[in-house]
C-alpha positions, -999 to +999 in steps of 0.1 A: -509-609-346-531-601-376-500-593-398-483-627-392-493-662-400-487-675-365-519-690-352-537-664-330-545-672-295-575-655-280-569-671-246-534-656-245-547-622-255-573-622-227-548-634-201-523-608-211-549-580-208-562-592-174-526-596-161-517-561-172-548-546-155-541-564-122-504-555-123-513-519-130-534-519-098-505-534-079-482-508-093-506-480-082-506-496-047-469-493-045-469-457-056-496-450-030-475-466-003-445-444-012-466-413-014-485-418+018-458-431+041-426-412+031-416-376+033-412-374-004-450-377-010-465-382-045-435-367-063-412-393-048-436-421-056-441-410-092-403-405-098-394-439-084-422-456-102-415-440-136-377-444-131-380-482-126-404-485-155-382-465-178-351-485-169-368-519-174-385-507-207-353-494-223-327-518-209-344-551-204-331-567-236-296-554-230-295-567-194-309-601-205-282-604-232-254-594-208-266-618-181-266-647-206-233-636-221-251-633-255-240-613-285-257-604-317-244-623-347-243-617-385-253-642-412-217-647-419-209-656-383-239-680-379-253-689-413-272-719-400-291-700-374-298-671-396-311-694-424-336-709-400-348-676-387-350-662-423-371-692-434-395-690-405-399-652-408-408-657-445-433-684-436-448-663-408-448-631-428-431-611-400-401-588-398-369-605-389-357-598-353-321-596-343-303-629-340-280-637-311-258-665-297-252-671-260-220-689-252-231-714-226-233-752-226-269-750-213-292-761-242-318-734-244-332-704-263-351-672-255-367-641-270-365-607-254-371-570-263-396-544-255-412-544-290-411-562-323-386-536-336-363-542-306-368-580-304-340-604-304-341-642-306-312-661-290-300-697-291-273-710-269-242-728-282-254-758-262-287-761-280-272-757-314-247-785-307-274-809-295-303-804-319-305-812-356-318-788-382-355-795-379-355-796-341-337-763-339-363-749-364-391-760-340-374-742-311-369-710-331-405-711-343-415-713-307-394-682-298-405-662-328-441-668-318-434-650-285-424-620-305-454-623-329-478-627-299-462-597-282-461-616-249-424-608-247-434-571-244-461-579-218-436-600-197-411-571-199-437-547-185-450-572-160-416-576-144-416-539-135-439-544-106-418-572-091-386-552-095-401-521-079-415-541-050-382-558-044-364-524-046-387-509-020-383-539+003-345-535+002-348-498+007-370-504+038-344-529+052-316-504+047-337-476+062-333-456+030-367-438+031-377-416+059-412-419+072-436-392+082-438-405+117-412-392+141-391-423+141-400-435+106-404-471+118-441-476+113-440-460+079-412-482+067-430-512+081-461-504+061-441-499+029-423-532+034-455-551+041-472-536+010-441-544-011-440-580+001-476-586-007-474-569-041-443-589-049-460-622-040-491-614-060-472-602-090-450-633-089-480-656-090-496-635-118-466-636-141-460-673-134-496-681-145-492-660-176-458-675-183-471-711-182-499-703-206-478-684-230-454-713-233-482-736-243-494-709-268-459-706-283-457-744-286-490-745-305-482-716-328-447-729-336-460-764-343-487-752-366-464-728-385-438-755-392-463-783-395-439-806-377-449-808-340-429-840-336-396-821-341-405-796-314-415-825-291-381-841-298-363-809-290-382-805-257-374-840-247-337-836-256-332-803-239-351-813-207-333-846-205-299-831-208-304-802-184-291-823-155-257-827-173-251-789-172-229-776-144-248-763-114-231-730-116-245-723-151-280-734-141-280-712-110-269-681-130-297-688-156-325-695-131-336-658-127-344-658-164-364-690-165-396-672-175-380-662-209-364-696-217-377-723-240-372-748-212-366-741-175-331-744-160-335-764-129-307-769-103-326-795-083-358-814-083-383-803-056-420-812-059-431-778-045-411-760-072-434-772-098-462-752-082-443-720-090-426-730-122-426-705-151-433-734-175-460-761-177-449-797-170-431-814-198-458-841-200-484-814-207-464-798-234-457-832-251-494-842-248-504-810-265-479-815-294-491-851-298-527-838-301-516-813-328-498-841-347-530-861-348-550-830-359-525-823-387-526-859-398-563-856-405-559-826-429 
């Protein structure tokens, strides 16, 4: 953060560090379960753990881009989007990430990549059609702040625990790992129980971090552009028009909600808000209104 002009966020840094420590403990618990209750022992646990980590670390951005049918674009192909990103990167004094477009009517944007050098910011065709220049600038400032804060990297690593826990649960259901007991049943049951608990805890931890990082990105983006009202307008437009998007597109996008500018919801369920990857719209708008008042006093 020191090399950019995005507003630093100590609260985000502390939360990322605590989340990583807790997730590291959960990751170790999964490796212990594999090592203790399978015939492969520690070697199997280490190989599976490192294999999942390596795959997520090196291919997370590629998988996210493919899932959203996104492609990297040149300044000649998308001069408007590149001009906005160029301007914001110059303001923030940060390296320019790759720029991509996702061909979907869903109005949204996201940032992904395991590091600042591998980062990519992506806008959907739907969001580019619905927002004016200043509103789109606010959205891209939000996404660039994720890269500057490095919380994209943390979210990429954090997802490893959930992926590994889900993988072990499925392996247990398929009977893919032999136990040290004669019938293997009790061993598989222990591994599945540990995996389910780890998945649930890691899910809650990443959701809590995701909510805070969205507020941090709103703050940093609003202060960088000096126009929080444009970001608030973009939020209102995107959230209000999400219900107009075909349910099929929203269902396909839901697994990647934690990386989106605004969540893709297929229905409205009160309990869903408890586990949402984003804070309530009202809270985000209230924060932006407060920043507008602060900037008005300067």
